[in-house]
ZATOR-517356 format. One record per residue (C-alpha): x, y, z. Coordinates in pm, whole numbers, plus 50000, padded with zeros to 5 digits. Each point is the difference from the previous one (the first is absolute). Last residue first. Example, Ala and Ser with C-alpha at 12.3 -4.5 7.8 and 13.67 -1.06 7.14 Angstrom:
c1 = 51367&c2 = 49894&c3 = 50714
c1 = 49863&c2 = 49656&c3 = 50066
This chain:
c1 = 83666&c2 = 53708&c3 = 67427
c1 = 49718&c2 = 50145&c3 = 50235
c1 = 49961&c2 = 50372&c3 = 50081
c1 = 50162&c2 = 50124&c3 = 50252
c1 = 49926&c2 = 50158&c3 = 50344
c1 = 50298&c2 = 50084&c3 = 50186
c1 = 50259&c2 = 49795&c3 = 50226
c1 = 50242&c2 = 50173&c3 = 50201
c1 = 49821&c2 = 50359&c3 = 49961
c1 = 50190&c2 = 50288&c3 = 50010
c1 = 50109&c2 = 49967&c3 = 49623
c1 = 49676&c2 = 49936&c3 = 49900
c1 = 49871&c2 = 50303&c3 = 50107
c1 = 50203&c2 = 50170&c3 = 49753
c1 = 50243&c2 = 50281&c3 = 49947
c1 = 50195&c2 = 49915&c3 = 50326
c1 = 50214&c2 = 50258&c3 = 50163
c1 = 49959&c2 = 49797&c3 = 50389
c1 = 49848&c2 = 50327&c3 = 50157
c1 = 49754&c2 = 50054&c3 = 49706
c1 = 49948&c2 = 49683&c3 = 49911
c1 = 49975&c2 = 49864&c3 = 50394
c1 = 49749&c2 = 50244&c3 = 50048
c1 = 49790&c2 = 49869&c3 = 49695
c1 = 49998&c2 = 49673&c3 = 50195
c1 = 49915&c2 = 50123&c3 = 50307
c1 = 49691&c2 = 50170&c3 = 49872
c1 = 49904&c2 = 50171&c3 = 50315
c1 = 49657&c2 = 50004&c3 = 50163
c1 = 49892&c2 = 50291&c3 = 50254
c1 = 49679&c2 = 50040&c3 = 50254
c1 = 49925&c2 = 50280&c3 = 50211
c1 = 49709&c2 = 49926&c3 = 50279
c1 = 49761&c2 = 50195&c3 = 50149
c1 = 49826&c2 = 49716&c3 = 50267
c1 = 49837&c2 = 49715&c3 = 49842
c1 = 49633&c2 = 49938&c3 = 50166
c1 = 49779&c2 = 49667&c3 = 50033
c1 = 49857&c2 = 50103&c3 = 49725
c1 = 50343&c2 = 50006&c3 = 49798
c1 = 49958&c2 = 49661&c3 = 50066
c1 = 49724&c2 = 49935&c3 = 49894
c1 = 50117&c2 = 50160&c3 = 49631
c1 = 50251&c2 = 49770&c3 = 49991
c1 = 49759&c2 = 49699&c3 = 50032
c1 = 49779&c2 = 50140&c3 = 49745
c1 = 50260&c2 = 50026&c3 = 49771
c1 = 49869&c2 = 50172&c3 = 49680
c1 = 50236&c2 = 49920&c3 = 49677
c1 = 50269&c2 = 50263&c3 = 49871
c1 = 50001&c2 = 50108&c3 = 49581
c1 = 50254&c2 = 49822&c3 = 49863
c1 = 49743&c2 = 49867&c3 = 49764
c1 = 49846&c2 = 50257&c3 = 49903
c1 = 49722&c2 = 49903&c3 = 49741
c1 = 49738&c2 = 50231&c3 = 50062
c1 = 49877&c2 = 49775&c3 = 50274
c1 = 50350&c2 = 50003&c3 = 50187
c1 = 49934&c2 = 50409&c3 = 49987
c1 = 49695&c2 = 49943&c3 = 50161
c1 = 50194&c2 = 49750&c3 = 50249
c1 = 50238&c2 = 50334&c3 = 50069
c1 = 49711&c2 = 50212&c3 = 50113
c1 = 49855&c2 = 49743&c3 = 50222
c1 = 50347&c2 = 49964&c3 = 50156
c1 = 49976&c2 = 50405&c3 = 50080
c1 = 49677&c2 = 49992&c3 = 50129
c1 = 50090&c2 = 49747&c3 = 50232
c1 = 50331&c2 = 50208&c3 = 50099
c1 = 49821&c2 = 50274&c3 = 50073
c1 = 49777&c2 = 49835&c3 = 50236
c1 = 50290&c2 = 49808&c3 = 50199
c1 = 50213&c2 = 50353&c3 = 50031
c1 = 50317&c2 = 49863&c3 = 50026
c1 = 50121&c2 = 50092&c3 = 49680
c1 = 50403&c2 = 50023&c3 = 50066
c1 = 50231&c2 = 50324&c3 = 49953
c1 = 50120&c2 = 49828&c3 = 49695
c1 = 50329&c2 = 49868&c3 = 49846
c1 = 50134&c2 = 49864&c3 = 49662
c1 = 50318&c2 = 49911&c3 = 49883
c1 = 50349&c2 = 49969&c3 = 49769
c1 = 49818&c2 = 50175&c3 = 49738
c1 = 50170&c2 = 50053&c3 = 49672
c1 = 50121&c2 = 50291&c3 = 49794
c1 = 50412&c2 = 49995&c3 = 50177
c1 = 49836&c2 = 49992&c3 = 50361
c1 = 49636&c2 = 50035&c3 = 50074
c1 = 49836&c2 = 50013&c3 = 50358
c1 = 49608&c2 = 49897&c3 = 49942
c1 = 49790&c2 = 50224&c3 = 50257
c1 = 49670&c2 = 50004&c3 = 50131
c1 = 49752&c2 = 50212&c3 = 50217
c1 = 49689&c2 = 49955&c3 = 49762
c1 = 49835&c2 = 50266&c3 = 49745
c1 = 49659&c2 = 50149&c3 = 49950
c1 = 49974&c2 = 50035&c3 = 50382
c1 = 50227&c2 = 50275&c3 = 49946
c1 = 50148&c2 = 50152&c3 = 50325
c1 = 49982&c2 = 49695&c3 = 50262
c1 = 50083&c2 = 49796&c3 = 49682
c1 = 49783&c2 = 49682&c3 = 49983
c1 = 50164&c2 = 49713&c3 = 50136
c1 = 50212&c2 = 49718&c3 = 49844
c1 = 49818&c2 = 49649&c3 = 49938
c1 = 49823&c2 = 50074&c3 = 49655
c1 = 50286&c2 = 50175&c3 = 49870
c1 = 49961&c2 = 50074&c3 = 49637
c1 = 49627&c2 = 50122&c3 = 49980
c1 = 50100&c2 = 50218&c3 = 50281
c1 = 50222&c2 = 50224&c3 = 49795
c1 = 50393&c2 = 50049&c3 = 50099
c1 = 50147&c2 = 50211&c3 = 50268
c1 = 50361&c2 = 49924&c3 = 49993
c1 = 50285&c2 = 49971&c3 = 49764
c1 = 50282&c2 = 49952&c3 = 50212
c1 = 50374&c2 = 50060&c3 = 49792
c1 = 50287&c2 = 49824&c3 = 49978
c1 = 50205&c2 = 50156&c3 = 49760
c1 = 49929&c2 = 49872&c3 = 49632
c1 = 49584&c2 = 50078&c3 = 49992
c1 = 50015&c2 = 50147&c3 = 49645
c1 = 49934&c2 = 49669&c3 = 49819
c1 = 49661&c2 = 49935&c3 = 50263
c1 = 49851&c2 = 50330&c3 = 49891
c1 = 49834&c2 = 50033&c3 = 49652
c1 = 49967&c2 = 49615&c3 = 49909
c1 = 49904&c2 = 49864&c3 = 50323
c1 = 49817&c2 = 50317&c3 = 50134
c1 = 49827&c2 = 50006&c3 = 49719
c1 = 49875&c2 = 49586&c3 = 50095
c1 = 49940&c2 = 50041&c3 = 50333
c1 = 49764&c2 = 50289&c3 = 49929
c1 = 49812&c2 = 49777&c3 = 49750
c1 = 49988&c2 = 49701&c3 = 50336
c1 = 49877&c2 = 50242&c3 = 50198
c1 = 49717&c2 = 50172&c3 = 49784
c1 = 49849&c2 = 49602&c3 = 49939
c1 = 50165&c2 = 49752&c3 = 49731
c1 = 49825&c2 = 49698&c3 = 49856
c1 = 49909&c2 = 50169&c3 = 49700
c1 = 50338&c2 = 50072&c3 = 49894
c1 = 50254&c2 = 50278&c3 = 49965
c1 = 50358&c2 = 50035&c3 = 49820
c1 = 50156&c2 = 50327&c3 = 50106
c1 = 50026&c2 = 50220&c3 = 49657
c1 = 49978&c2 = 50342&c3 = 50201
c1 = 49678&c2 = 50123&c3 = 49797
c1 = 49891&c2 = 49662&c3 = 50043
c1 = 50072&c2 = 50004&c3 = 50331
c1 = 49849&c2 = 50286&c3 = 50085
c1 = 49670&c2 = 49895&c3 = 49831
c1 = 49976&c2 = 49709&c3 = 50230
c1 = 50055&c2 = 50243&c3 = 50293
c1 = 49749&c2 = 50206&c3 = 49928
c1 = 49738&c2 = 49724&c3 = 49969
c1 = 50095&c2 = 49896&c3 = 50323
c1 = 49997&c2 = 50282&c3 = 50161
c1 = 50256&c2 = 50289&c3 = 50106
c1 = 49990&c2 = 50131&c3 = 50312
c1 = 50413&c2 = 50054&c3 = 50044
c1 = 50112&c2 = 49872&c3 = 49647
c1 = 50220&c2 = 50329&c3 = 49904
c1 = 50169&c2 = 49952&c3 = 49690
c1 = 50343&c2 = 50059&c3 = 49876
c1 = 50153&c2 = 49642&c3 = 49988
c1 = 50340&c2 = 50065&c3 = 50212
c1 = 49894&c2 = 50277&c3 = 50254
c1 = 49616&c2 = 49903&c3 = 50005
c1 = 50059&c2 = 49671&c3 = 50030
c1 = 50241&c2 = 50047&c3 = 50315
c1 = 49730&c2 = 50213&c3 = 50173
c1 = 49768&c2 = 49783&c3 = 49953
c1 = 50206&c2 = 49695&c3 = 50209
c1 = 50137&c2 = 50192&c3 = 50212
c1 = 50371&c2 = 50128&c3 = 50055
c1 = 50238&c2 = 49935&c3 = 50280
c1 = 50388&c2 = 49991&c3 = 49963
c1 = 50191&c2 = 49802&c3 = 50218
c1 = 50134&c2 = 50109&c3 = 50323
c1 = 50217&c2 = 49817&c3 = 50034
c1 = 50321&c2 = 49835&c3 = 49887
c1 = 49898&c2 = 49755&c3 = 49712
c1 = 50214&c2 = 50180&c3 = 49695
c1 = 49987&c2 = 49796&c3 = 49695
c1 = 50289&c2 = 50090&c3 = 49742
c1 = 49918&c2 = 49876&c3 = 49697
c1 = 50246&c2 = 49742&c3 = 49781
c1 = 49777&c2 = 49694&c3 = 50006
c1 = 50006&c2 = 50094&c3 = 50400
c1 = 50206&c2 = 50151&c3 = 50146
c1 = 49933&c2 = 50038&c3 = 50378
c1 = 49961&c2 = 50251&c3 = 50282
c1 = 49926&c2 = 49960&c3 = 50335
c1 = 50377&c2 = 49843&c3 = 50072
c1 = 50170&c2 = 49687&c3 = 50053
c1 = 49773&c2 = 49781&c3 = 49746
c1 = 49848&c2 = 49726&c3 = 50318
c1 = 50024&c2 = 50262&c3 = 50299
c1 = 49926&c2 = 50315&c3 = 49788
c1 = 49726&c2 = 49874&c3 = 49767
c1 = 49921&c2 = 49850&c3 = 50356
c1 = 49914&c2 = 50335&c3 = 50168
c1 = 49847&c2 = 50127&c3 = 49701
c1 = 49757&c2 = 49768&c3 = 49922
c1 = 49887&c2 = 50074&c3 = 50397
c1 = 49997&c2 = 50350&c3 = 50020
c1 = 49833&c2 = 50097&c3 = 49697
c1 = 49708&c2 = 49707&c3 = 50067
c1 = 49964&c2 = 50069&c3 = 50348
c1 = 49979&c2 = 50350&c3 = 49940
c1 = 49722&c2 = 49915&c3 = 49704
c1 = 49828&c2 = 49773&c3 = 50252
c1 = 49931&c2 = 50262&c3 = 50247
c1 = 49838&c2 = 50251&c3 = 49758
c1 = 49824&c2 = 49731&c3 = 49892
c1 = 49839&c2 = 49951&c3 = 50358
c1 = 50063&c2 = 49849&c3 = 50312
c1 = 49837&c2 = 49910&c3 = 50314
c1 = 50055&c2 = 49626&c3 = 49962
c1 = 50301&c2 = 49906&c3 = 49752
c1 = 49952&c2 = 49753&c3 = 49716
c1 = 50279&c2 = 49865&c3 = 49809
c1 = 50041&c2 = 49827&c3 = 49646
c1 = 50326&c2 = 49839&c3 = 49854
c1 = 49912&c2 = 49837&c3 = 49646
c1 = 50204&c2 = 49740&c3 = 49804
c1 = 49859&c2 = 49931&c3 = 49653
c1 = 49838&c2 = 49671&c3 = 49895
c1 = 49867&c2 = 50039&c3 = 49613
c1 = 50348&c2 = 50210&c3 = 49871
c1 = 49944&c2 = 50401&c3 = 49937
c1 = 50253&c2 = 50269&c3 = 49943
c1 = 50147&c2 = 49891&c3 = 49740
c1 = 49702&c2 = 49849&c3 = 49808
c1 = 49761&c2 = 49738&c3 = 50122
c1 = 49594&c2 = 50087&c3 = 49920
c1 = 49767&c2 = 49856&c3 = 50293
c1 = 49884&c2 = 49764&c3 = 50196
c1 = 50112&c2 = 50105&c3 = 50371
c1 = 50167&c2 = 49835&c3 = 50234
c1 = 50176&c2 = 50084&c3 = 50374
c1 = 50246&c2 = 49941&c3 = 50197
c1 = 50000&c2 = 50180&c3 = 50291
c1 = 50276&c2 = 50189&c3 = 50238
c1 = 49786&c2 = 50038&c3 = 50274
c1 = 49939&c2 = 50340&c3 = 50243
c1 = 49819&c2 = 50066&c3 = 50327
c1 = 49971&c2 = 50327&c3 = 50246
c1 = 49691&c2 = 50045&c3 = 50228
c1 = 49902&c2 = 49649&c3 = 50089
c1 = 49626&c2 = 50012&c3 = 50101
c1 = 49811&c2 = 49765&c3 = 49836
c1 = 49891&c2 = 50265&c3 = 49736
c1 = 50349&c2 = 50050&c3 = 49926
c1 = 50013&c2 = 49632&c3 = 49938
c1 = 49701&c2 = 50033&c3 = 49781
c1 = 50178&c2 = 50244&c3 = 49795
c1 = 50269&c2 = 49725&c3 = 49938
c1 = 49758&c2 = 49799&c3 = 49801
c1 = 49884&c2 = 50282&c3 = 49794
c1 = 50334&c2 = 50076&c3 = 49912
c1 = 50126&c2 = 49664&c3 = 49902
c1 = 50029&c2 = 50081&c3 = 49632
c1 = 49910&c2 = 49785&c3 = 49694
c1 = 49967&c2 = 49726&c3 = 50215
c1 = 49986&c2 = 49651&c3 = 49837
c1 = 49611&c2 = 49936&c3 = 49949
c1 = 49786&c2 = 49719&c3 = 50092
c1 = 49728&c2 = 49761&c3 = 49872
c1 = 49815&c2 = 49758&c3 = 50199
c1 = 49972&c2 = 49654&c3 = 50084
c1 = 50119&c2 = 50003&c3 = 50383
c1 = 50209&c2 = 49705&c3 = 49913
c1 = 50049&c2 = 50054&c3 = 49675
c1 = 50149&c2 = 50351&c3 = 49982
c1 = 49990&c2 = 50160&c3 = 49663
c1 = 50217&c2 = 50258&c3 = 49850
c1 = 49967&c2 = 50373&c3 = 49848
c1 = 50226&c2 = 50278&c3 = 49914
c1 = 49901&c2 = 50325&c3 = 50054
c1 = 49912&c2 = 50292&c3 = 49775
c1 = 50149&c2 = 50330&c3 = 50139
c1 = 49844&c2 = 50302&c3 = 50214
c1 = 50146&c2 = 49998&c3 = 50331
c1 = 49878&c2 = 49867&c3 = 50331
c1 = 49811&c2 = 49721&c3 = 49898
c1 = 49988&c2 = 49585&c3 = 49983
c1 = 49710&c2 = 49834&c3 = 50093
c1 = 50006&c2 = 49635&c3 = 50154
c1 = 50432&c2 = 50073&c3 = 50080
c1 = 50269&c2 = 49797&c3 = 49927
c1 = 50320&c2 = 50214&c3 = 50102
c1 = 49857&c2 = 50056&c3 = 50328
c1 = 50218&c2 = 50252&c3 = 50257
c1 = 50287&c2 = 49996&c3 = 50164
c1 = 50147&c2 = 50270&c3 = 50258
c1 = 50295&c2 = 50240&c3 = 50063
c1 = 49948&c2 = 50196&c3 = 50271
c1 = 50070&c2 = 50397&c3 = 49991
c1 = 50111&c2 = 50173&c3 = 50323
c1 = 50245&c2 = 50261&c3 = 49754
c1 = 50344&c2 = 49803&c3 = 50076
c1 = 49791&c2 = 49687&c3 = 49855
c1 = 49899&c2 = 50175&c3 = 49725
c1 = 50376&c2 = 50144&c3 = 49876
c1 = 50156&c2 = 49668&c3 = 50127
c1 = 49752&c2 = 49834&c3 = 49708
c1 = 50034&c2 = 50229&c3 = 49727
c1 = 50432&c2 = 49915&c3 = 50064
c1 = 49946&c2 = 49633&c3 = 49960
c1 = 49776&c2 = 50030&c3 = 49690
c1 = 50274&c2 = 50234&c3 = 49870
c1 = 50292&c2 = 49758&c3 = 50074
c1 = 49788&c2 = 49694&c3 = 49879
c1 = 49972&c2 = 50194&c3 = 49663
c1 = 50397&c2 = 50145&c3 = 50000
c1 = 50101&c2 = 49613&c3 = 50008
c1 = 49756&c2 = 49949&c3 = 49727
c1 = 50158&c2 = 50276&c3 = 49779
c1 = 50363&c2 = 49807&c3 = 50139
c1 = 49910&c2 = 49727&c3 = 49854
c1 = 49936&c2 = 50141&c3 = 49684
c1 = 50338&c2 = 50186&c3 = 50018
c1 = 50142&c2 = 49666&c3 = 50042
c1 = 49905&c2 = 49907&c3 = 49627
c1 = 50038&c2 = 49600&c3 = 49895
c1 = 49911&c2 = 49857&c3 = 50311
c1 = 49677&c2 = 50166&c3 = 50029
c1 = 49896&c2 = 49963&c3 = 49620
c1 = 50048&c2 = 49675&c3 = 50029
c1 = 49783&c2 = 49981&c3 = 50278
c1 = 49754&c2 = 50229&c3 = 49825
c1 = 49992&c2 = 49765&c3 = 49717
c1 = 49660&c2 = 50164&c3 = 49862
c1 = 50093&c2 = 50388&c3 = 50082
c1 = 50339&c2 = 49917&c3 = 49878
c1 = 49879&c2 = 49803&c3 = 49703
c1 = 49813&c2 = 50331&c3 = 49892
c1 = 50245&c2 = 50226&c3 = 50091
c1 = 50228&c2 = 49869&c3 = 49732
c1 = 50264&c2 = 50206&c3 = 50101
c1 = 50274&c2 = 49690&c3 = 50066
c1 = 50321&c2 = 50130&c3 = 49911
c1 = 50215&c2 = 49864&c3 = 49771
c1 = 50249&c2 = 50256&c3 = 50109
c1 = 50097&c2 = 50182&c3 = 50361
c1 = 50261&c2 = 50243&c3 = 50003
c1 = 50226&c2 = 50059&c3 = 50343
c1 = 50202&c2 = 50311&c3 = 49929
c1 = 50379&c2 = 50052&c3 = 50081
c1 = 50057&c2 = 50091&c3 = 49579
c1 = 49757&c2 = 49664&c3 = 49916
c1 = 49927&c2 = 49729&c3 = 50291
c1 = 49879&c2 = 49698&c3 = 49842
c1 = 49602&c2 = 49862&c3 = 50124
c1 = 49798&c2 = 49719&c3 = 49861
c1 = 49624&c2 = 49945&c3 = 50046
c1 = 49928&c2 = 49640&c3 = 50067
c1 = 49677&c2 = 49840&c3 = 49834
c1 = 49987&c2 = 49691&c3 = 50272
c1 = 50007&c2 = 49699&c3 = 49908
c1 = 49740&c2 = 49762&c3 = 50152
c1 = 50102&c2 = 49682&c3 = 50187
c1 = 50123&c2 = 50199&c3 = 50305
c1 = 50197&c2 = 49716&c3 = 50252
c1 = 49940&c2 = 50120&c3 = 50309
c1 = 50246&c2 = 49982&c3 = 50287
c1 = 50315&c2 = 49917&c3 = 49882
c1 = 50267&c2 = 49984&c3 = 50284
c1 = 50331&c2 = 50156&c3 = 50002
c1 = 50374&c2 = 49989&c3 = 50182
c1 = 50324&c2 = 50177&c3 = 49977
c1 = 49874&c2 = 50295&c3 = 49818
c1 = 50209&c2 = 50300&c3 = 49943
c1 = 49700&c2 = 50264&c3 = 50083
c1 = 50156&c2 = 50332&c3 = 49770
c1 = 50009&c2 = 50379&c3 = 50059
c1 = 50109&c2 = 50141&c3 = 49642
c1 = 50260&c2 = 50232&c3 = 50012
c1 = 50107&c2 = 49847&c3 = 49610
c1 = 50309&c2 = 49815&c3 = 50168
c1 = 49759&c2 = 49795&c3 = 50226
c1 = 49872&c2 = 50112&c3 = 50365
c1 = 49969&c2 = 49696&c3 = 50258
c1 = 49781&c2 = 49862&c3 = 50187
c1 = 49896&c2 = 49656&c3 = 50168
c1 = 49812&c2 = 49681&c3 = 49896
c1 = 49714&c2 = 49836&c3 = 50026
c1 = 49699&c2 = 50015&c3 = 49746
c1 = 49649&c2 = 49917&c3 = 49906
c1 = 49893&c2 = 49935&c3 = 49723
c1 = 49628&c2 = 50096&c3 = 49783
c1 = 49979&c2 = 49944&c3 = 49580
c1 = 49971&c2 = 50303&c3 = 49814
c1 = 50296&c2 = 49980&c3 = 49785
c1 = 50115&c2 = 49605&c3 = 49984
c1 = 50173&c2 = 49824&c3 = 50223
c1 = 50117&c2 = 49633&c3 = 49851
c1 = 50366&c2 = 50086&c3 = 50026
c1 = 49978&c2 = 50080&c3 = 50403
c1 = 49925&c2 = 49612&c3 = 50003
c1 = 50335&c2 = 49947&c3 = 49844
c1 = 50145&c2 = 50268&c3 = 50199
c1 = 49848&c2 = 49813&c3 = 50291
c1 = 50189&c2 = 49619&c3 = 49902
c1 = 50303&c2 = 50148&c3 = 49867
c1 = 50107&c2 = 50201&c3 = 50309
c1 = 49877&c2 = 50305&c3 = 50128
c1 = 50278&c2 = 50178&c3 = 50100
c1 = 50233&c2 = 49902&c3 = 49670
c1 = 49670&c2 = 50013&c3 = 49771
c1 = 50017&c2 = 50372&c3 = 50055
c1 = 49658&c2 = 50168&c3 = 50055
c1 = 49985&c2 = 50376&c3 = 50053
c1 = 49710&c2 = 50233&c3 = 50097
c1 = 49871&c2 = 50292&c3 = 49922
c1 = 49727&c2 = 50192&c3 = 50214
c1 = 49603&c2 = 50117&c3 = 49877
c1 = 49800&c2 = 50200&c3 = 50231
c1 = 49726&c2 = 49981&c3 = 50290
c1 = 49747&c2 = 49726&c3 = 49981
c1 = 50304&c2 = 49782&c3 = 49864
c1 = 50205&c2 = 50011&c3 = 49647
c1 = 50331&c2 = 49741&c3 = 49939
c1 = 50222&c2 = 50129&c3 = 49688
c1 = 50208&c2 = 49787&c3 = 49870
c1 = 50390&c2 = 49958&c3 = 49932
c1 = 50135&c2 = 49590&c3 = 49901
c1 = 50334&c2 = 49840&c3 = 50038
c1 = 50156&c2 = 49634&c3 = 49893
c1 = 49876&c2 = 50147&c3 = 49592
c1 = 49898&c2 = 50364&c3 = 50065
c1 = 49650&c2 = 50056&c3 = 50012
c1 = 49809&c2 = 50234&c3 = 50019
c1 = 49664&c2 = 50009&c3 = 50149
c1 = 49690&c2 = 50214&c3 = 50018
c1 = 49707&c2 = 50075&c3 = 50233
c1 = 50027&c2 = 49737&c3 = 50252
c1 = 49703&c2 = 50019&c3 = 50258
c1 = 50092&c2 = 50046&c3 = 50395
c1 = 50166&c2 = 49850&c3 = 50295
c1 = 50253&c2 = 50144&c3 = 50208
c1 = 50288&c2 = 49832&c3 = 50237
c1 = 50244&c2 = 50193&c3 = 50140
c1 = 50340&c2 = 49851&c3 = 50120
c1 = 50206&c2 = 50261&c3 = 50237
c1 = 50331&c2 = 50105&c3 = 49813
c1 = 50049&c2 = 50194&c3 = 50320
c1 = 50136&c2 = 50282&c3 = 49765
c1 = 49762&c2 = 49882&c3 = 49676
c1 = 49682&c2 = 50057&c3 = 50255
c1 = 50107&c2 = 50312&c3 = 50160
c1 = 50102&c2 = 50142&c3 = 49680
c1 = 49669&c2 = 49899&c3 = 49852
c1 = 49774&c2 = 50122&c3 = 50225
c1 = 49745&c2 = 50197&c3 = 49740
c1 = 50056&c2 = 49769&c3 = 49725
c1 = 49929&c2 = 49691&c3 = 50214
c1 = 49736&c2 = 50144&c3 = 50202
c1 = 49814&c2 = 50114&c3 = 49639
c1 = 50037&c2 = 49642&c3 = 49848
c1 = 49787&c2 = 49862&c3 = 50339
c1 = 50248&c2 = 49785&c3 = 50226
c1 = 49921&c2 = 49655&c3 = 50248
c1 = 49777&c2 = 49860&c3 = 49766
c1 = 49945&c2 = 49619&c3 = 50153
c1 = 49848&c2 = 49782&c3 = 49686
c1 = 49669&c2 = 49867&c3 = 50007
c1 = 49794&c2 = 49688&c3 = 49869
c1 = 50210&c2 = 49879&c3 = 49686
c1 = 49808&c2 = 50011&c3 = 49642
c1 = 50288&c2 = 49884&c3 = 49797
c1 = 50105&c2 = 49673&c3 = 50218
c1 = 50327&c2 = 49923&c3 = 49906
c1 = 50050&c2 = 49588&c3 = 49962
c1 = 50248&c2 = 50072&c3 = 49679
c1 = 49740&c2 = 49877&c3 = 49819
c1 = 49734&c2 = 50299&c3 = 50115
c1 = 50242&c2 = 50236&c3 = 49873
c1 = 50029&c2 = 49845&c3 = 49665
c1 = 49593&c2 = 49935&c3 = 49978
c1 = 49983&c2 = 50394&c3 = 50067
c1 = 50295&c2 = 50059&c3 = 49757
c1 = 49765&c2 = 49816&c3 = 49706
c1 = 49659&c2 = 50193&c3 = 50144
c1 = 50246&c2 = 50313&c3 = 49916
c1 = 50090&c2 = 49921&c3 = 49638
c1 = 49651&c2 = 49898&c3 = 49938
c1 = 49871&c2 = 50352&c3 = 50072
c1 = 50302&c2 = 50136&c3 = 49755
c1 = 49858&c2 = 49788&c3 = 49757
c1 = 49646&c2 = 50148&c3 = 50023
c1 = 49724&c2 = 49794&c3 = 50159
c1 = 49690&c2 = 49872&c3 = 49791
c1 = 50144&c2 = 49669&c3 = 49936
c1 = 49975&c2 = 49911&c3 = 50426
């Protein structure tokens, strides 16, 4: 234990003293009768009746005054002050209290009163040690200045907060509220879809062949079968198999994994909502998207207009609709319709857009779009009608076979989803897969693989279908006003310490 700090050694010494008193510092349970919010909300009745309350939580401050002490106890719903007197507890129990530190978990029993400064407080008549904390907390301090609560010694190191999320959650109630909002968002989406006849399903995470998106997979090995398997990059192809099987409306909240770069919008593990509706097209998916997200925003944020990093975002339908090539012409000043691959390479050079030999026409158009159009898409916007090369699973546009019936919803300069009129022509689908394989042979590691079993399913017949994927993490970022995807993931991926 030579590498332990003096403070940690001190806490271990106190742990030994607690045990020497015959007290188990890690007991099995404590009967809780009230939470902090209940006590504060029902203070008048509790104080008048002298009803005893039993509250458990973590000590976040301790202020001793000889024979008395004030402290703050934090539970899942907030903080409440406790008051400890030697005359009330007795010498032995008060001495045990003296061995407590900030961060320890205790359960207290007592009655309510209000201090001279007006703070609602529990006068402790008995307490139990529930967990002795052996590591000191980087506690933030607060004081009142001009009637305002001011925080100082704030723990602001994001790296520390992401790596030690448990500490972050203890110290920052607003972080807990973000994740509580995330749960409410998912629940609201479930209600929205369940009420419209969708069935929630589950599909494999480990897949013998990855597909449904353009991304590099993570690879693992199954020892018993002696085969390589892939962590899914999308569940699209499995969900469409269920549409073939006769289910007409299905959805899944899925963990997907993509072996790609990391930034404030990307984590290698993320949550996606995918839904599919038979006898629908991408126009139906647009209506579902704007109705679902505006409904969820109003339910969890209280309004269809939310403030995101200082910008008001208006989710109320109808959302703006633009075509991909039309938006490029508007913001980049070039008309790409019918442009050859050679012409696109020349335009990329003129527009200072990075390109390489592995890129086909679709990728070059996408790179021009990213640079010149995306930064302007602040309010919710549907970008429609992507080139065939960029959407190998989407139906060709009914008016222009060089395009597909695909859209992406954009908010605040970033896409939050993807949707198609789903391709159900098995012969066309095979040709698209083969084109993707040619791109793969050119060096495009994100090109999609040819899935024979999925083609077999399509050959049995899939009805006209609309499909939609929504990135849950990015949606939570918008509704919770979080600047980074790491702020809405409990445990984001980090480089090893």
